[in-house]
C-alpha positions as CSV (number, residue, x, y, z in Angstrom):
1,M,-123.9,92.9,11.0
2,D,-122.8,90.4,8.3
3,K,-120.3,87.8,8.8
4,I,-117.0,88.0,7.3
5,F,-115.5,85.2,5.2
6,I,-112.0,86.1,5.7
7,I,-109.8,83.8,2.9
8,L,-105.7,83.6,3.6
9,L,-104.1,81.6,1.4
10,N,-101.2,79.5,2.5
11,Y,-98.0,77.8,0.7
12,N,-95.2,76.5,2.8
13,N,-95.7,79.7,5.4
14,Y,-97.9,78.4,8.0
15,I,-96.0,80.2,10.4
16,D,-97.2,83.4,8.9
17,T,-100.5,82.1,8.9
18,I,-100.8,81.2,12.4
19,E,-99.3,84.4,13.4
20,C,-102.0,86.0,11.6
21,I,-104.9,84.0,12.8
22,K,-103.4,85.1,16.5
23,S,-104.1,88.4,15.4
24,I,-107.9,88.2,13.7
25,K,-108.8,86.3,16.6
26,E,-106.9,88.8,19.8
27,N,-107.8,92.1,17.6
28,E,-111.1,91.5,15.8
29,K,-114.1,91.6,18.4
30,Q,-116.9,93.3,16.6
31,I,-118.0,91.1,13.5
32,E,-119.1,87.9,13.1
33,Y,-116.4,86.0,10.8
34,E,-115.3,83.2,9.9
35,I,-111.7,82.6,8.6
36,I,-110.8,80.2,5.8
37,V,-107.6,78.4,5.0
38,V,-106.5,77.4,1.5
39,D,-103.3,75.7,1.8
40,N,-101.8,75.5,-2.3
41,K,-100.5,72.2,-1.7
42,S,-97.8,73.0,0.3
43,T,-94.5,71.0,0.3
44,N,-93.4,71.0,3.6
45,N,-95.6,70.0,7.3
46,S,-97.8,73.2,6.3
47,V,-100.7,71.0,6.5
48,E,-100.0,69.3,9.7
49,E,-99.2,72.2,11.6
50,L,-103.0,74.3,10.4
51,E,-104.6,71.1,11.3
52,K,-103.5,71.6,14.8
53,I,-105.3,75.4,14.8
54,E,-109.0,75.6,16.4
55,G,-111.4,77.9,14.5
56,I,-110.8,77.7,10.6
57,H,-111.7,75.7,8.1
58,L,-109.1,74.4,6.2
59,I,-109.1,73.8,2.6
60,K,-106.8,71.4,0.6
61,A,-105.4,72.4,-2.6
62,E,-104.6,69.1,-5.2
63,D,-102.6,71.4,-7.2
64,N,-100.7,74.9,-6.8
65,K,-102.3,76.8,-9.7
66,G,-101.2,80.1,-8.2
67,F,-102.3,83.3,-5.5
68,S,-105.8,83.6,-7.8
69,H,-106.9,79.4,-7.8
70,G,-105.8,79.0,-4.5
71,N,-108.3,82.1,-3.3
72,N,-111.0,81.2,-5.7
73,L,-111.0,77.9,-3.5
74,G,-111.9,80.1,-0.6
75,I,-114.5,82.2,-2.1
76,E,-115.9,79.1,-3.7
77,Y,-116.5,77.8,0.0
78,A,-117.6,81.2,1.4
79,I,-120.3,81.6,-1.7
80,N,-121.6,78.2,-1.4
81,N,-122.2,79.4,2.6
82,K,-124.0,82.5,1.6
83,A,-121.5,85.0,2.5
84,E,-122.6,88.2,1.8
85,Y,-118.5,89.9,2.2
86,L,-115.0,88.2,1.8
87,L,-112.1,89.5,2.8
88,L,-108.9,88.6,0.8
89,L,-106.6,89.1,3.5
90,N,-102.7,88.0,2.8
91,N,-101.2,85.3,4.9
92,D,-98.1,87.8,5.9
93,T,-100.2,89.9,7.3
94,I,-101.2,91.2,11.2
95,I,-104.2,93.1,12.2
96,T,-104.9,95.6,14.2
97,E,-107.5,96.5,16.4
98,N,-110.4,95.5,14.8
99,S,-109.5,96.9,11.6
100,I,-111.5,94.1,9.6
101,S,-115.0,95.3,11.2
102,K,-112.8,99.1,10.1
103,I,-113.2,98.2,6.8
104,Y,-116.7,96.2,6.9
105,K,-118.3,99.6,8.6
106,E,-117.1,101.9,5.9
107,M,-118.0,99.9,2.6
108,T,-121.4,99.4,3.8
109,K,-121.4,103.4,4.6
110,H,-120.6,104.0,0.6
111,N,-123.0,101.8,-1.5
112,D,-121.3,102.5,-4.7
113,V,-117.9,101.0,-3.7
114,G,-117.3,97.1,-4.9
115,I,-114.2,96.6,-3.2
116,M,-112.8,98.2,-0.5
117,G,-108.6,98.1,1.3
118,A,-107.0,99.2,4.1
119,R,-103.8,100.9,4.9
120,I,-101.4,98.8,4.6
121,M,-97.9,99.8,6.9
122,Y,-94.7,97.6,6.3
123,H,-94.8,95.6,9.1
124,E,-90.6,96.3,10.1
125,D,-91.0,99.7,9.6
126,K,-94.7,100.2,11.0
127,N,-94.8,103.8,10.1
128,K,-94.1,103.4,6.3
129,I,-96.2,102.9,3.3
130,N,-96.9,100.0,1.8
131,Y,-100.3,100.5,0.7
132,I,-102.8,103.7,0.7
133,G,-104.0,103.7,-2.3
134,G,-102.8,103.6,-6.2
135,R,-103.4,104.1,-9.9
136,V,-102.8,102.3,-13.1
137,N,-100.2,104.1,-15.0
138,W,-101.9,103.5,-18.6
139,N,-98.7,104.5,-20.9
140,K,-96.5,101.8,-19.0
141,G,-99.0,99.0,-17.4
142,T,-97.8,98.8,-14.5
143,V,-99.6,100.5,-10.5
144,I,-98.4,103.7,-8.9
145,I,-98.3,102.9,-5.6
146,E,-99.5,106.4,-3.2
147,R,-96.4,107.5,-1.5
148,K,-95.0,103.8,-1.4
149,G,-92.1,103.8,1.4
150,K,-93.1,107.5,2.8
151,T,-93.5,107.7,6.2
152,Y,-97.2,108.1,6.5
153,I,-98.9,111.5,7.9
154,E,-102.0,110.7,9.3
155,E,-104.9,112.4,7.1
156,K,-108.3,114.3,8.4
157,Q,-110.2,111.4,6.3
158,D,-111.3,107.6,7.1
159,F,-111.7,106.9,3.7
160,K,-111.0,107.7,-0.1
161,Y,-112.1,106.6,-3.2
162,T,-109.0,104.7,-5.4
163,E,-107.9,103.5,-8.7
164,F,-106.3,100.4,-7.4
165,V,-107.4,97.7,-4.5
166,T,-103.9,95.8,-3.3
167,G,-104.5,91.8,-3.4
168,C,-103.2,92.1,0.0
169,C,-105.7,93.1,1.7
170,M,-109.6,93.3,-0.6
171,L,-113.3,93.6,0.9
172,I,-115.7,92.2,-1.4
173,K,-119.2,92.2,-2.0
174,K,-120.6,88.8,-3.0
175,E,-122.6,90.7,-5.1
176,T,-119.3,92.5,-7.2
177,I,-118.2,88.7,-7.4
178,E,-121.3,87.5,-9.0
179,K,-120.9,90.3,-11.9
180,L,-117.2,90.1,-12.6
181,G,-116.8,86.2,-11.4
182,Y,-113.9,84.9,-9.6
183,L,-110.3,86.1,-9.8
184,P,-108.4,85.8,-12.8
185,E,-106.6,82.4,-13.2
186,Q,-104.0,83.5,-16.0
187,Y,-101.6,85.0,-13.9
188,F,-101.1,82.4,-11.3
189,M,-99.2,85.8,-9.4
190,Y,-99.5,88.6,-9.6
191,Y,-101.3,91.4,-11.6
192,E,-104.6,89.4,-10.5
193,D,-105.8,92.0,-8.0
194,I,-105.1,94.5,-10.9
195,D,-107.2,93.2,-13.3
196,Y,-109.6,92.6,-10.8
197,C,-109.9,96.1,-10.1
198,V,-109.9,97.0,-13.6
199,N,-112.7,95.2,-14.4
200,A,-114.6,96.0,-11.5
201,K,-114.5,99.6,-12.3
202,R,-115.2,98.6,-15.5
203,H,-118.6,97.5,-14.5
204,G,-119.3,100.3,-12.7
205,Y,-118.0,100.1,-8.9
206,K,-116.0,102.1,-8.0
207,L,-113.1,101.2,-5.0
208,G,-112.3,102.2,-1.7
209,V,-109.4,102.2,1.1
210,C,-110.0,102.6,4.9
211,L,-107.6,105.0,6.4
212,N,-108.0,104.0,9.8
213,S,-108.2,100.4,9.2
214,I,-104.4,99.5,9.8
215,I,-102.5,96.3,8.6
216,Y,-99.2,95.5,8.9
217,H,-97.7,93.3,5.7
218,K,-94.3,91.1,5.5
219,E,-94.3,92.1,2.2
220,S,-93.9,89.0,0.3
221,A,-92.8,86.2,2.1
222,S,-93.6,83.1,0.2
223,S,-92.1,84.7,-2.8
224,G,-88.7,85.5,-1.8
225,G,-89.3,89.3,-2.0
226,M,-90.4,91.7,-4.8
227,Q,-86.6,91.2,-5.7
228,S,-86.5,87.8,-6.0
229,A,-86.1,85.9,-9.3
230,F,-89.2,84.4,-8.7
231,S,-91.2,87.4,-8.6
232,I,-88.9,89.3,-11.1
233,K,-90.5,86.5,-13.6
234,W,-94.1,86.5,-13.3
235,N,-94.2,90.4,-12.9
236,T,-92.2,90.9,-16.4
237,R,-94.6,87.7,-17.3
238,N,-98.0,89.4,-16.2
239,R,-97.5,92.5,-16.6
240,L,-96.5,91.7,-20.8
241,I,-100.2,90.2,-20.4
242,F,-102.0,92.6,-18.9
243,I,-100.8,95.5,-21.3
244,E,-102.1,93.0,-24.0
245,R,-105.6,92.5,-22.4
246,Y,-106.2,96.4,-21.4
247,V,-103.7,98.9,-22.6
248,Q,-104.9,100.8,-25.6
249,K,-101.6,102.6,-26.7
250,K,-99.7,99.0,-26.4
251,V,-96.9,100.1,-29.0
252,L,-96.1,103.3,-26.3
253,A,-95.9,100.4,-23.1
254,L,-94.3,98.2,-24.9
255,T,-91.5,100.4,-26.1
256,W,-91.1,101.7,-22.5
257,F,-91.5,97.7,-21.0
258,Y,-88.8,96.7,-23.4
259,T,-86.2,99.8,-23.0
260,T,-86.6,99.9,-19.0
261,R,-85.9,95.8,-19.5
262,V,-82.4,96.4,-21.3
263,I,-81.7,99.1,-18.5
264,V,-82.6,96.7,-15.8
265,I,-80.7,93.8,-17.2
266,M,-77.6,95.7,-17.2
267,K,-77.5,96.8,-13.5
268,Y,-78.2,93.2,-12.9
269,L,-75.3,92.5,-15.6
270,L,-73.0,94.8,-13.5
271,K,-73.9,93.2,-9.9
272,G,-73.9,89.7,-11.0
273,E,-77.3,88.5,-10.9
274,R,-77.5,86.1,-13.5
275,D,-80.4,84.3,-11.9
276,K,-82.3,87.4,-12.0
277,I,-81.4,87.7,-16.0
278,S,-82.5,84.2,-16.4
279,A,-85.8,85.4,-14.4
280,L,-86.7,88.5,-16.3
281,L,-85.8,86.8,-20.1
282,E,-87.7,83.6,-18.8
283,G,-90.6,85.9,-17.8
284,I,-90.5,87.9,-21.5
285,K,-90.4,84.7,-23.1
286,E,-93.8,82.8,-21.2
287,G,-95.4,87.0,-21.5
288,R,-95.4,86.7,-25.4
289,K,-96.0,82.9,-25.6
290,Y,-99.3,83.2,-23.5
291,N,-100.4,86.4,-25.6
292,K,-99.6,84.6,-29.3
293,V,-101.5,81.6,-28.2
294,N,-104.4,82.5,-26.4
295,N,-104.5,86.6,-28.6
296,K,-105.2,85.0,-32.2
């Protein structure tokens, strides 16, 4: 059985990171693994607290260049140490009994799969789906997560193919990384997993979900939640970049994007959430600027 290199990215959130590490050590008994923690230039005492943890390899990023860059530091270390399989795992997750080995065993059964995900449930409501598969909506330049927020109903199958694996939990073959390269760093945060999955499929790989591997997710703990101004800005910016890079019917996607953004702004205005309006407009500005500079 191959050794799994588990990569956790920490930014100012050592409490969740330590809890995640503890869950791995307590619940994963069937595989050999090494835990790599990349601290993404935290501004609190994360490094000091993480240095107290035994049995991990701690990498200290010199700068915070985003989700992909931080994970890429871990990927580089793993590849240099002859990794065959790498697991990107959000630090705000809790694994259940042997959930990592279950993903690995399922991947070894499907040689056509380059990236494998797990069944991810909300930590605060463990019966509700956070992710069990998804697809790209090419008319809108977004991802649709299958039955997100719905109560999970047990399925007969342990595995299924999908069009999208969330970056919250990605088991990736070394071979996949060798063909695709490391994670795309132009997004800073959000959409890098969508980009990577689209790229994988274009290189002939299939994507899968191991449904009997259960992971609980405290969604977006380090960024303040999906409705924070931070998340709104980066999701807005990166959606524009993704549309420019991959969507063929750009006029349709952009028409939908700008029409719905006007509606969203009106909702924020009615609620008095001016910080979110500013974040959204800043995201549009930065997305357009990036596309103008990089797509001449």
